[in-house]
N, C-alpha and C positions, 0 to 999 in steps of 0.2 A: 460398313458391312465388309466382312473379311472375304478375300478372294476364294478361300476354301469353301465358304457357304455358296457362293455363286457357282463354283465348280461342281459341288454336289447337286445343286439345282439343275444344272445342265446335263451332267453325266448320268445321274440316277433318275431324275424325273423328266428330263427332256424339255425344260423350259429355258428360254434365253434370259428372262428377267423376272424379278419378283413383282407381284401385284401390290396395289396400295395397302399399306399397313403391315405387310409381311416383314419388310426389312426392319422396321422399328421394333417389332416384337422379337424377331430372331436376334437382333443386335443386343437387346436387353438380356436375353437368355444367355447368349454367349459371353456376356460380360459378368454373368453370375447373379443377375437380378431376377426376381419374379415379375410376372407380367399378367395383365388381363387384356384379352383380345375380344372386343365386342364387334363382331363382323356380321353383316346381314347374311341370310341364307344364301349359300353359293359363293361366299366371299373368300374362300380359300383358307379356312382355319387350319386344316390338317397339316399343310406344309409348314405351318409355324412351329410344330413340334417334331415333324418327321425329319426336316433338315438338321436342326440342332442335335437330334438323337444320333445322327451318323457322325457328328463332329465331337461329341462329348464322350469322355471315358465313363463307362458304367451303363446302367440300364435306364431306359425311359419307360416309366409306368404310365399307361394311358387308362383313365377311368371313364367308362361310357356305359350308359344304361341300355344301349341299343345293340343287341347281339348281331342282328343282320348287318349293321354298319361295321361292327368289329370284323366280322367274317370277310366282308368285301374289301376292307382296307388291308387286312392281313394277306389276302389272296393277291391283291395288286402289288403289295410290297414284296411278297415272295417271288412274284414274277419278275421283279426288278433286281433280284439278288440280295434283298435286304433280309437280315435275320430277324423276322417278326413272328409273333405267335399270339394266340388268344387263349384264355382259360374260361370256358363256360360249360354249361351242363350237357352240351351235345358231344363233348369229347369222350373218347374211350380211355380206359385206365392207362393203356400204353401211350396214348397221345399226351395225357397229363404228365406221365413220367418223363417223356421226352422234353416237355416244357420245363419241368423242374431241373432236369440235367442242364439245359441251356442257361437257366438262372444260376445254377451252382458253378458252372465252369466259365461263366462270363461271356459265352458266345452269343447270347441273345441280346439284341439291341433295343427292341421294342416289345413290350408285353401289354396286351389289352385285357382289361378285366372289368366286370360289373362292380358297382360300389358295394353290393352285398357280399362279394367275395372277400373284401377287406375286413369284414367282421370276423372272419375265421382266424382264431388265435394261432393255429398251426401255420396257416399261410403267412400271417404276419411274422412268425418266427423265421420262415424262409426268406422273406423280404429283408429282415434285419441282417441277414448274412450277405446281402447284395449291396453294392454301391449304387444308390438311386440318384443319378445325376439330374433327372428331371421328372416331375410328376405333372402330367397333363390331364386336366379335368374338363371333359366335354360336358355340355349342358350345365355349365357351372351355376346358372341361375337357380338350380335346384337346391343350392346351399342356403338360399335366403328365404325366410318366412314371408318376405314381401313378394317373392317370386310367384309366378302363376302355376308352377309345377313343383312345389316344395316337396322334397324327399328327405326324410329325417336321416337316412344313411349318409347323405352328403354333409350333414352338419358335423359328423365325426371326422371328416377328412382333414380339417385343419390341425386337430390334436394328433391325428395319426401321422401327418407329415412331419411333425416334430419328433415323434417317437421313432420314425424310420430314418431320421436324419437326412431328409430329402434336401438336396442342395439348392434347388430352385423349383418354383411352381409356375405353370402356365394355366390360367383359367380361361375357358373359351365358352362363348355363348352368342346366340343370334338374337336374343330377346332379353335385354336388361334395362330396366328403368334406372334413373339416377340412384334411387334408394337401394335397389338390388346391387348395382355396381359398388356402392359404398360398403355394403355388407361383405361382398367378396373381397374387396381390397383390405378391409379391416381384418378379415379372417386369415389372410395369407401375407399380411404386412407388405402390400404392394404400393409403391409410391405413386402419387398422382401422375407423374411424368411417364410412368410405365403402364398406365391405363390407356390403351390404344383403341379408339373407337372410330370406325368408319361411318360415313354417312349412310343413313337408311333411305336417303332420297333416290328413288329410281324414276326418272322422268318419263320412262316409257309405260309405267303402270298408271292407268286412268281409273282412279277410284271413284265409285259412285255409291250413293245410298238411295234406295227407293222405298219409302214407307208404304206399307200395304196391309191389307187384311189377309187372313188365312185363305179366304175364298178367292182373292185376286191373284195370289202369287203363282199358282200353276200356269195360268194364262200368261202372266208376265214372263215367267221362265221360258216357256215354249216360244214366245215371240223373240226373246233374246237369242236363244240357241238357233232358231230357224234362220236368223240373219246371217249366220256363218256355220252351217250344219257340218261342214267337213273340218272345222278347226278343232284341234285338241282342247278339250274343256273339262274342268273339274267342277262338280256341283257338290258343295259340302252341306250335310244335314246332321242332325243331332242323334237320331234314333235309327237302329237297324231297320225297323219296319218302315220308316220314312224313306230310307234308301231304296228299299224294294218297291214301295208305292210310287215314288217319283220316277225311278228308272222304268217301271212298267208303263207309266203314263207317257213318258217321252217316246218309248218304243211304239206304243199304239199310235202316236202322232207321226210315225214314220222316221224317227231319228235313231241312230245307232248308239244306244245307251245301255250301260250295264251297272248293276248295283255292286258295291264293294264294302264289306264290313267284317268285323271280327267273328261273326257267327257263321261265316262260310268256311268250308274245308280249306286247309292250308294249301293243298295242291291246286285247287280251283283259284284261290286268290293269286297264287304265283303265276298261273296261266293268264289270268285276267290282267295282271300288271304287265306281263310280257307283251300281251296283245295291245295294250295301250301304248307301251313304249314303241312298238313296231308300227303303230298307226292303223292297226286292224280294227280297233275300237276307238271311236272319237270322243265319246262322252262317258265319264265315270261319275256316278252318283255315289258319294262315299261319306262315311263317318270319318272322324279324324284318324281311324286305323290306316287310312291311305295317305301317303305323302312322304313319310320318313325315308330318306335315302333315294327318293325319286329325283332323277337328274335329267328330265326331258326338257330341252331348251326351248321348244316351240309351243308351249302351252299358251294359247291365245286368250283364254278367259277362265276366271275363277269366280263362280257365283256362290254366295252364301244364301242358300234357301232358308236356312234357320240362322238365328243369331249365334255368333261365336260366344264361347264362354268368357273370353277376355280379349282386350286389345292385343295382348301378347300373342295369343293364339291366332288372332286375325292377321297380324302382320306376318307371322310365320307361314300361314296358309296361303296368303296372296303372294308371298315371296316365291312361290313355285311357278308363277306366271312370268312369261317374257324374259327368260334368262338369256335369250339370244339378242336382247336389246331392242327387239321390235315392239311396236305398240300392242298392249294387251289390256283387256278390260277386267276390272275387279269390282264386282257389284254385290252389295248387300241388299237382299230383299227383306227389309226390316219389319218384322211383325211382332207386336207386343205380346201376342198369345204365347210366343216361345218362352217368355220369361218364367211362366209357371213351371214348365217342364224342367228348365235349367235350375231354377231355385229348388224344385223338389228333389233333384239329385243331390244338391248340396246339403239340404236339411236331412235327407234320408241317410246320408253317409255318417252322420254324427251319432256315435253310440250313446246309450243312456248311461247315467251315473251308476245305475244298478248293474248293468252289464260290465262296465269298467271295474266296479268293485269285485264282481265275480272273478274276472280275469286276474286282478292283482292278488286276491285272496288265494286263488289256485296256485299262482306262481310262488308266492311266499311260503306255501306249505310243502314245497318240494325239497327243502334242505339247502345246505350251503352250496352244493354243486348239483346241477340237474340238466335234463334234456327235455325239450318240449317240441311237440309237433304243431307248427303254425296252422296246419290243416285242421287238427283236432280242436285247437283253441278257437278257430274260426267257426267250425260246425257246432261245437258244444255251447258256444255263447252267441251264435247267430250274428257274428260280426265278420264283414268281408275280410279276406286274407290281407289285403293291402292296409286296412285299418289296424289289424292285429300287428302287422310289421311296424306301423307308426307307433302304436302303444309301447311295443318292446323298445323301440329306439328312444322314445321319450324317457322310459325308465332307465336306459343306459345314460342318456344325457343328464338325468337327475341323479346319477351315480347310485341308483338303487341296485342295479345288476350290471354285470359286465359279460360280454360275449366270450365264449371259449370256442371249442371246435365243434362243427356239426358232424353228423354221421348219418348213414342210410341204414334203416332198420329192416328193409325188405330187399330181397334179391329175387328177380324173376328169371327163370331158367327155361331155355328152349334148346333141346338136344339137336345136334347136327345130324345124327343118325338115330336109329331106334335106341330107346333107353336101355334095353337089355344088352344090346351089343356094346353100348358105351360103357356100361358098368362091368362088363365081362373081363376087361383087361386089368381090373384092380385086384389087389390082395383081398383075402376074405374079410378081414376086419374093416378095411376101407369101404369095400363094397356093401357090407352090412350097414355101416353108418350112413352111407349115401342113400341106401334104400329106405332106411327108417326116416331120414330127413324128408325125402320125397313123399313118403306116405303121410307124413304129418303136415306137409304143405297143402296149399289149395290148388287143385288141378283145374286147368282151363283147357280150351281147345288146343292151343299151341304152347302156352306158357304155364309153368308151375310157379306159384308165388310162395316164397318162404319168408315168414316173419321170424327174424333171427331170435328175438327175445322169447317169443312163444314156443318156438321149436326147441330152443336150448332148455327151457323150463320143462317141457314135456318129456324130453329125452334124458334129462339129468346131465347134460353136457355144458361146457362153457360156451359163451357166444363166440369167442375167438375160434374154438374148435369147429363150430358150425360154419363160420365164414371161410376158414381155410379149406374145409372139405369141398365147399361149393366152388370157390374160386379155382381150386385145382382142376375142376372140370373144364373151365375156360382156358386155363394154362395149357391143358393137354389138347385143346382144339375140339373137345367133345361137345361143348355147349356154348351158347351165346347167353350172356348175362345182362340184365338191365337193373339199374339201381332204382329204388323206390323208398317210400316211407321216410323222407328227410326229417331228421330231428336236429334242432338247434341247441347247442350247449350254452349254458349260462352259469355264472357264479354270483352268489349273493354278496354284494359289497357292503350294504348297510340295511338293517331292518328298519322300516319307517316307524315313527312313533305311533302313527295312526293310519290304519288302512283306509278308513273313510276319508281322511284328509288327503291322502295320496290320490284316491279315486277322484276327489273333487278337483285337485290340481290338474289331473289328466283331462277331466271334462272341460275345464276352463281353457286348456290348450286347444281342444277341438272346437270349442265355441269361437275362439279367436280365428281359427282357420275358416270356419263357417262364415263369419262376418266378412273376412277379407274376400272370400269368393263372391259373396253377395255384392260387396262394394265394386268388384270388377265388372259384374253385370251392369251395375248402374253406370259405370264409365263407358260401356258399349252403347248404352242408350243415349248418354250425353253426346258421344261422338255422332251417332245417327241423327241427332236433332240439332247439331251445331250449325251456327250461321257462318262460320269462318271457313277458309280453305281447308278441305279435308286432309290434304297432304300435309299442310303445315300443322294441323291438329295432331296427326299421328306422330310426326317428327318431334313435336314438343313433348309428347308423352314420354318419349325416350331420351329427352334431354338435349335435343338438337334444334337449333333455331334456323329457320329458312328465311333468307333475306327478303324474298318477295313471294307473293302468292304463286302457285304453280301454273295457273291459267288453263289447266286441262282437266281438273277433277270436276265432279258433278256440281259442286257448290260454286266453283269459279265460273263454270259454263252458265249457271243460272244467274250469277251475279252475287258476289260476296256481300253479306249484309241483308240480303233479301230474307224474308222470314220463310224458312224451309217448312214443309209440312211436318207436323209432329207425327209420331207413330200413332196410328189409329188406336184408340183405347181398346184394351183386351176385352172381348166380349165376356170371357171367363164363363163360369157357370157355377151353380150350386148343385149339391147332390139332390136328385129328384126323389120322389116317393118310391119309384121303382128301384133306384140305386140303393136306397135305405133297406128295401126288402131283400135285395141280394146280399147286402152286408149282414143283415140278421141271419140269413141262411148260412153264410160262412161261419158266423159265430156259433150257430147251433151245431154245425158239423164238427166243431171242436178239433180242428187240425192242430196237431202239436206245433207245427211251424208257424202258426198264426195265433198263438195263445196270448200274446201281449198286445196292447193297443198299438205300440209302435211297429211291431211286426206286421200287423194287419194293415196299418196305414201305408207302410212301404209297399206291400203287395198291391193294394188298391191303386197306388200311384204308379205302378209299373216298375218299381225298383226291386230288382232281384236281391235275394239274400241267400246265404249258404243253406239254411234250413229249408226255405221254400224251393230252391233249386233241387236239393237232394230228394225232396218229397214229390218232385215233378209237378208242383202246384203252379209253376210259371207257365205250364202248358194249358192251364184252364182258361176258359173264356173270361173269367172274372179278373184275371191278372191285368192290371192297368185300366180297370173300369173307370177310375177317377183320375187318370193321368193329367187331365186338364183342369183339375181342381187344386188350389194351393194346398201343399202338404199340411201346413198348420191347421187349415180348416178341416181336412180329412181326419187328422189326429184328434182334434177337439171333438168331432162327431163320434169317432170310435170310442174315445174315452167316456163319452156319455152313456155308452151301452153297458149293459151288465154282462161282462165276459167271464164271470166267475163260474 
């Protein structure tokens, strides 16, 4: 390790010594080699690229899917005098221009971006003008189809690294199985010696599994929490409604518990997180929306009220406990009834071959170069936006299309003073054009929305003329503008021989993903029913061998080898006559958003879709009526009905 690296560590970051694994990673990077750092949550991954960034000539490009994390790190680095910036959708046009200036003149040392940003051909062109000394990829497990959080945009990073002539790559993750690590190393030509993996063993975490029925677990949970009511605790659940239900139950039992999930207002969630960090709220009942970026060292317990989606998710979530090194409990209240809901979400996300064919057919009729709205593709085909993004990425990887530059087709205008006074200072021609634009736009209480394409056509002007006229208002300080109507640009690379064959290929890709997710659920059940040391089981899953049993997990306490109680079989249920009557009524109502068997099955299982949400059908009592019935059974029942 060079003295200069230790000097940067002390002078900039205030640490006297590197933590385990950091020296090996930084040494490899400074020697010009790529590396993979598999460090547990809280293991100090960020310093592995931040220190080299300040010693290498050129730009360090950091790819992360977490906007909140990017903002936090950039703010901290800025406070330490480091030239760091981020590019995301929250920045103003002036802030974006400032970042581009820093890239161009070489003054910027670290730039944080989301993986989707790298699909922008214009941004790629800017990057090609920079010397990129280091590409740091956070959440690198997303690159692997074997990973628990596969994101197709990550698959394109290895090719992009070559096109940008990146000098070295650092892949970082807290959850990589041996298969995932092998994928990452293969993609970025990382030598085995530069795959640095820290132990996932944290002796202070006491892992337990308690098999139970759905009726038993509320009583079990309240008994556990009452034993230490003032200890910071996270209770993880699957559904938003479960978070509300369990938090309400604990509150009625006299415990200080609050629900946290993505359905709450952003401001309220931020307040709740701050209250938990400050110790004003002791118990958070949360979906997985809670936890990213949480650095509270004294969390004494993490309970999984519902089964986790995978062992990767489980290890990441229990990793938030006991970061101060003090003993902490991590208990799974394992109920087989949860499998139906988790499997239903997996099956419900898979688009039909017909829907995929519609998407492909639409895209290939757009010409050699075209723009598409993912929002419109999603709503018109009733496929979730994330699934649409996956379809487009698969088509890129299949070299059917290539991404070009996106643009915004809407501008929202809010005047800083009265509209009449704002326009009064313009020459007659400019004032008349702006007045006509505003008349053609859609008026709201505060904002006027202008669809550039529609207004240009209505007024017989070019789109560029409309954009310049509106942005001049902002430049003069007369109005605030918001961008909207994002459209993504693509170029047709090769036309497929057969659209049905291409749709079949895409469907096969989604079926593979579906099966992998189902297999991960089976691994969770296998863990819950294992006879061996639970700590050893988890470590082995991530390729680490523990010499001896841990002696403190629930299985070791009971005696390794003793037959653990199996998960009580799911009571499950079949649709009743009353349920069938409700379904018949829904079919008779002929809701456009529920016109196909799969759409209706998703609705009945409580799986939202763009069409159902837009029609506000998810507010109906019938939404989720059969959430505890296996999706395939619901689909079979619905297909037997006459929906014509």
